[in-house]
C-alpha positions in Angstrom: 364.0 41.6 131.0 361.2 43.8 132.3 361.3 45.0 135.7 359.2 43.7 138.1 356.8 45.7 141.0 357.0 43.0 144.0 354.3 43.4 146.1 355.2 40.1 148.0 357.2 37.2 146.7 358.4 33.9 147.6 359.9 31.2 145.8 357.9 27.7 146.3 358.0 24.0 146.4 361.6 23.9 145.4 362.7 27.4 146.3 363.5 29.1 149.6 360.6 30.3 151.8 360.6 33.6 153.5 357.8 35.6 155.5 356.4 38.7 154.0 357.3 42.2 155.4 356.0 43.2 158.8 352.3 44.7 158.1 351.8 48.2 159.1 349.0 50.6 159.5 348.9 53.2 156.7 346.3 56.0 156.0 343.9 56.3 153.0 346.2 59.3 151.9 349.3 56.6 152.1 347.5 54.4 150.0 346.4 56.6 147.3 349.9 57.9 147.2 351.3 54.1 146.7 348.8 53.7 144.0 349.8 57.0 142.4 353.1 55.8 142.4 352.5 52.0 141.2 350.5 53.9 138.3 353.3 55.8 137.0 355.7 52.9 137.4 353.2 50.8 135.3 352.9 53.8 132.5 356.5 54.1 132.3 357.5 50.5 132.6 354.7 49.8 129.6 356.0 52.2 127.5 359.6 51.2 127.9 359.3 47.5 127.6 355.9 46.5 126.7 354.5 45.0 129.6 355.3 45.2 133.2 355.1 42.2 135.8 353.5 42.4 139.2 354.5 39.6 141.9 351.8 39.2 145.0 353.1 37.7 148.4 350.9 34.4 149.2 349.9 33.8 152.5 351.6 31.0 154.4 354.5 28.9 153.9 354.6 26.8 150.0 358.0 26.0 150.9 359.7 22.4 151.4 358.7 20.4 154.3 361.2 21.7 157.1 361.0 25.5 155.6 362.8 27.5 158.5 360.4 30.7 157.6 358.0 29.8 160.7 354.8 30.7 158.8 352.1 28.1 159.0 351.7 25.9 156.0 349.0 26.8 153.3 347.1 29.5 152.8 346.8 31.4 149.5 349.8 30.8 146.9 351.8 33.8 145.7 351.3 34.6 142.3 352.4 36.9 139.2 350.8 38.6 136.0 351.6 40.8 133.5 350.0 44.4 132.7 350.5 45.3 129.0 350.1 42.5 126.6 346.6 43.6 125.8 348.6 46.1 123.8 349.7 43.9 121.6 346.3 42.3 121.3 346.9 39.6 123.5 345.1 38.2 126.9 347.2 39.2 130.2 348.8 36.2 131.9 348.9 35.1 135.4 350.7 32.2 137.0 350.5 31.3 140.9 352.7 29.3 143.1 355.7 30.9 142.0 358.3 33.6 143.8 358.7 36.8 142.2 362.1 35.9 140.2 360.7 32.7 138.8 357.2 34.2 138.4 359.0 36.9 136.4 361.3 34.8 134.3 358.2 32.9 133.1 355.9 35.7 132.4 358.8 37.7 130.6 359.8 34.9 128.4 356.0 34.4 127.4 355.7 38.0 127.1 358.6 38.2 124.4 356.7 35.5 122.6 353.8 37.7 122.3 355.6 40.6 121.3 357.1 38.7 118.5 353.6 37.7 117.3 353.2 34.4 119.1 349.4 33.5 120.9 349.3 31.4 124.1 346.6 28.8 123.3 345.2 26.4 125.5 346.5 23.5 123.8 349.8 20.9 124.2 352.3 22.3 126.7 354.5 24.6 125.7 358.4 25.0 126.9 359.4 28.3 128.3 362.9 29.5 127.4 365.1 29.5 130.4 363.0 27.6 132.5 362.7 23.6 132.9 359.2 23.4 133.1 356.4 22.9 130.6 353.0 25.3 130.8 349.5 25.2 129.6 347.2 28.1 129.6 343.5 28.2 130.2 341.1 31.1 130.6 341.1 32.9 133.9 338.0 34.6 135.1 338.8 36.9 137.8 335.3 37.2 139.2 333.8 35.9 142.8 335.9 37.6 145.1 338.4 40.6 145.8 339.9 41.2 142.2 343.2 39.5 141.7 344.7 41.6 139.3 344.1 45.1 140.5 346.8 46.9 138.9 345.8 45.4 135.3 342.4 46.7 136.1 343.4 50.3 137.1 345.9 50.4 134.3 343.0 49.6 131.6 340.8 51.4 133.9 338.5 48.3 134.0 335.7 47.7 136.7 334.5 44.3 138.1 331.7 44.3 135.8 334.3 44.4 132.6 337.6 42.5 133.6 340.5 42.3 131.4 340.8 39.0 129.7 343.4 36.8 131.3 344.9 33.5 130.6 346.2 31.4 133.6 349.6 29.8 133.1 349.8 26.2 134.8 352.8 24.8 135.3 354.1 21.1 135.4 356.0 19.1 138.0 359.9 18.1 137.5 357.8 14.7 135.8 356.1 16.4 133.2 352.6 16.0 134.8 350.2 18.8 135.5 348.4 19.8 138.5 345.2 17.8 137.5 347.1 14.6 136.8 347.9 11.5 139.1 351.1 12.1 141.3 351.7 15.7 140.5 354.9 16.3 142.8 353.8 19.9 144.4 351.0 20.4 147.4 347.3 20.8 146.2 346.6 24.3 145.9 349.5 25.7 145.2 348.1 26.2 141.7 344.2 26.6 141.7 342.4 24.8 139.0 341.8 26.2 136.0 338.2 25.0 136.5 337.4 26.8 139.4 337.9 29.9 137.5 335.9 29.1 134.6 332.2 30.8 134.8 
């Protein structure tokens, strides 16, 4: 399994929620040192495993009602994304609304399919090995705000005007419904609608 760099994580809805680490002031030098360490880790991980998975904290609580984390409800959901699938001639993948362990499980299972020659296409729902949900894929355009896939952009030396190509992985609920279908079990906003990103 590919090691994950966790910038944040929180399992959501059916998983436990935990507050993010305390924020602290950092100097520009500390920021650059952290980026240099992360870039070295990315190069090593992609070289060793073929890709890496980056996980990013959301803001607020996406856990079940009564979650003891103490964070306000809602906010930006957590997300995870791959870095390295472009080396297989495939877009990177991003998934929203999952904590680092589940997001890594999903993206690593899909990465193994890509390594084996598979291509993720926006067609029918696809099961994920080791997970009880199905997924679908949609083009994701990381524009219109601060970039979300910053490590992938740095790894491939891309600019905001030339972003890395990405597919959004959208997962269904326990009844097999996707976020745009009536009766979807999870909170609105947990997975941003793919059409929001279509430019």
